C-alpha positions in Angstrom: -59.1 -4.0 -2.5 -55.6 -2.6 -2.2 -56.5 -0.1 -5.0 -59.5 1.2 -3.1 -57.5 1.5 0.1 -55.0 3.7 -1.8 -52.2 1.1 -1.5 -51.9 0.1 -5.1 -51.6 2.5 -8.0 -50.4 0.0 -10.6 -51.4 -3.5 -11.8 -48.9 -6.1 -12.9 -50.2 -8.7 -15.4 -48.6 -11.6 -17.3 -49.0 -11.5 -21.1 -49.6 -14.6 -23.2 -45.9 -14.6 -24.1 -44.9 -14.7 -20.4 -43.8 -11.1 -20.0 -44.8 -8.9 -17.1 -46.7 -5.8 -18.0 -47.3 -3.0 -15.5 -50.0 -0.3 -16.1 -52.1 2.2 -14.0 -54.7 0.5 -11.8 -57.3 3.0 -12.7 -57.8 1.2 -16.0 -59.1 -2.0 -14.3 -61.6 -0.2 -12.0 -64.6 -1.1 -14.2 -63.7 -4.8 -14.1 -63.3 -5.2 -10.3 -65.8 -7.5 -8.6 -66.1 -8.7 -5.0 -63.9 -11.6 -6.0 -61.3 -9.5 -7.7 -60.4 -9.3 -11.4 -60.6 -12.4 -13.6 -60.4 -13.1 -17.3 -58.4 -12.3 -20.3 -57.9 -8.8 -21.5 -56.6 -7.0 -24.6 -54.7 -3.7 -24.1 -54.5 -1.1 -26.9 -51.5 1.2 -27.1 -50.9 4.2 -29.4 -47.7 4.7 -31.5 -46.0 6.3 -28.4 -46.7 3.2 -26.3 -49.3 5.1 -24.3 -52.2 2.9 -23.1 -55.4 3.8 -25.0 -57.9 1.1 -23.9 -58.4 -2.1 -22.0 -61.1 -4.5 -23.0 -62.1 -7.8 -21.5 -62.2 -10.7 -24.0 -65.1 -13.2 -24.1 -64.7 -16.4 -22.1 
């Protein structure tokens, strides 16, 4: 909801290795439900560390 109110422009997630990863919130828009965002995701980056894609992994 903070994203839709214009309060959040970035998402912080914890990786499987315990690191914090921050990326633009616009990439999670398609995964937002009324209860928020849940699940495991895989992020793809190019050789310059630019985010290419975010995909939700099966449960």
